[in-house]
N, C-alpha and C positions, 0 to 999 in steps of 0.2 A: 278301738285299736290298741289302747294302752293295756286293757284287760287281756287282749289276745297276746300281746307281746309278753306280758307278765306270765301268762299261762304256758306259752310255748318256749320261752327263753329263761326268764328270771326264776321261775319256780317249777321248771320242768325237771323231774327226777331222771329223765332219760339223758340229761346232759352228762351223766356219768360215762357216756360213750366217749367223751373227750379223754377221760382217764384210760379207757380201754384202748383207744388208738395209741395213746402215749405208751402204755405198757407193752402193747403188741409190737410196736416198731422200735422202741428204744431197747427192748429186751431181745430183739432179733429172733424171738421164738426159741432161744437156746439157753445155754449156761452163761454165767457171768463172763467167762473167758470169751465165748462167742460174741456176746454183747460188746465187750471191750474192743475186740478186733473189728467188729462191724462199725462201731462209732469211730474208731481210729481211721479206718478206710474212708468213711464219709468225711471226716475232718481233713484228711489228706486231699481228697478230691476238691473240697471247697477251698483249701489253701492253694491248690494248683490253679483253680479258677481265678483267685485273687492275684496270684503271681502273673498269670497270663494277662489279666486286665492292666496291672501296673506296668508291666513291661511293654505294653502296646498302647499306653495312654496317648490320645490324640489321633490314633489311627483306627481304633476299634469302634464301630458304630454301636450306640446303645441299643438300638432296635434289634440288632443281631442277638444280644443276650436275652431280650424279651422273647424272641422267637425260640431260642433254646429252652427257656423256661416253659413256654407254652407247649412245646413238643413233649417235654417231660411230664408236665401236668396232664396232658391229654391222655397219656398212658397210665399215669398214677391214679387219676380220679376213678376210672372204672375198676382198677385193681383194689381200691379201698372199699368200694361199695357194692360190687356185683353180688356178694353174698350177704349183704346187710339184712335182707328179709328172706330171700330164698335159702340162704344158709341156715337161718334160724329154723325154718321149716324142716330142712333136711336133718338137722341135729335134734329135732323134736323139742327145741327150746321155745318155739313160738307160742305154744300153749301157755307157758309160764308168763309171757308178756301179756297175752290176751286177758288172763284172769287178774293181772295186777291192776291196782287202782290208777291207771293212766289211760289216756285216750289214744286213738290211732294217730291223731295229729301230733301229739307229744312224742310218740315213737318215731314218726317220720322226721320231725324237727330235731330230735336228739341225735339221730343217726346222721342227718345232713350237717348239723352244726359240728359234730365230732369230726367228720371228714374234712369239712371246710377249715376247721381250726388247724388240723395237721398240714393241709396245703397252704394255709395262711402263714404258718410259721416258716415253711420253706420259701414262701414268697418274700418274707422279710429278709431272709438270708440273701436272696437274689437282688434285693433292692440296693444294697451297698455297692456291688460292682456296676449295677445299671446306672446309679447316680454318678459314680466316678467317671464312667465313660461319657455320660451326657455332659458333664461339666468340662471335659477336656477334649472332646471330639472336635477336630479342627474344621471338618466340613459339615458339621451338623446344621441342618436347616432350621430346626425348631428347638434344639437344646433340651433342657430338663423338662420343659412343658410337654413336648411330644413323647419323651420317654415315659413320663408318668401316665400320660394318656394311654399309651400302648399297654402299660402295666395294668391300668384299670380295665381296659378291654380284655386283657388276658384273664384276669381274675373273674370278670363277669362271665366269660365263656366257660371257665372251669366250674363256676357255680351252677350254670345251666347243665353242664355235663354230669355233675354230681346228682342233680335232681332227676335228670333223665335216667341215669343208672339206677337210682332208687326206684323209679317207676317201673322199669323193666324187671328189677329184682322182685317187685311186688306182684307182677303179673305172671311169673313163671314159677315152676316148682324146684328147679335145679340151679345151683349157682353157676355152673359152667354154661348152662343155656343162656343165662342172663349175660355173662361175659361175652359169649359168642354173638348175641344179638347186638349188644352195644358196640363191639368192635366192628361188626359188619355194617352197622349204620354209619359209624365214623368213617370207615373206608369208602362207603358210597357217597357221603356228603362232602368229604374233604378231598377225595381223589377221583372217583369215577365220574361224578356229575360235572365238576369243573373241566376234566379232560374231554368228556364228550361235548360239552358246551363249546370249548375252544376249537374242536375239530368239526363239529356239525353245524353250529349256529354262529358262523363268523360275523354275521351282521349285528349280533347282539354285543354291546360293549362289555369288555371284561370288567368294567367298573361295577356292573350289576352283580357279578360274582362276589364282590367285596361285601355285599349286604348280608351274605350268609357264611362267608369263609373267613375265619379269624386270622389265619396266617396271611392271607392276601391283604386284609385290612391293616394289620400291623405293619406290613411292608410298605403300604401306601402312606402310613403316618410318617414314616421316616424318609419318604421320597423327597428329592430336591424340588423346589418350588416350580421349576420350569416343566416338570413331568406331571404336575397336578392338573386335573381338568379345570376349566374356568369356573365351575360351580363350587369348587372346594376352596376353603380359605387357606391362605398361605401360612397361617399359624398352626394348621393341622386340626383345629377344633371345628371340623366340618363333616363333610360327607363320609369320610373314612373312619369315623370313631363313634360319635354319639348315637346314630341309628342302631349300630350293633350293640352298644352297651345297654341301651334301654330295651332293645329287643331281647337280649340274653336275659336280663333281669326279669322281664315280663314272662318269658318262657320258664324261668326258674320257678317263679311263683305258681305258674300254671301246672307244671309237672309235680310240684309238691302237693298241690291241692288234689290233683288226679291220683296221686299215690295214696293219700289218706282216704279218698273216696273208694278206690279199688280195694283197700284193706277192709273198709267197713262193709262193702258189698260181699266180699268173699266170706267174711265171718257171718254175715246175715244168711247167706246161702247155706253155710255149713250148719248153722244152728236151727235152720228151718225144720219143722217136723216133717217126717216122711209120710206122705199121704198115699203112697203106692200100696 
């Protein structure tokens, strides 16, 4: 395991993707003036969030901020990675990666870590207002512990979404196709299926939806004790957190492995001699 970690993380040349994400988004894709304006607007938005939190200390539930972060990251994660591999193919730069002295696993790990680093930096910015609200919320049932648990669940789901987006990008030829597939799956899993379940399968407990729905699970973490089912712990470290976290992390590893395998098979097929 240590050698694998060393190969994919510590000595992976594809970790240059972190710098690529940094240049891409901090430069705003334009001139220094455009970059300065974009950063100023982002700073004003963050300052506005802090002012909102400070002015509503004691009344703003911390889980609400986690929900906002989760919603933003659910959109940002596909936007970061839908062209990670399909875009390389479309721009004809994938052949340069293939002949480079790196493995498919290193390519996948580098792109995944690069996107996760960008989202992780944004998550750290959100952490300050989340902790402030958790420390001061008058009606908090679980306080800082539940807020941090919800934050971990949010990050775990985003990691899974990043790995899934990479997998889709590896299986299609066009970046927009990858984006459409990922957004379609998200709409189905997060909106359509829960809606149909609540309308058609009334006998099935809504708590079962929480096993697959991150927003529902985060909301349950911040619920009052009397609204929790008897099998959930009053501290929040129970049914509505850890199953999802471990499930998301397991799915993340599975999608990353499937992405590397898909790339290996695709190149093997392309390099196979034509017997026709």
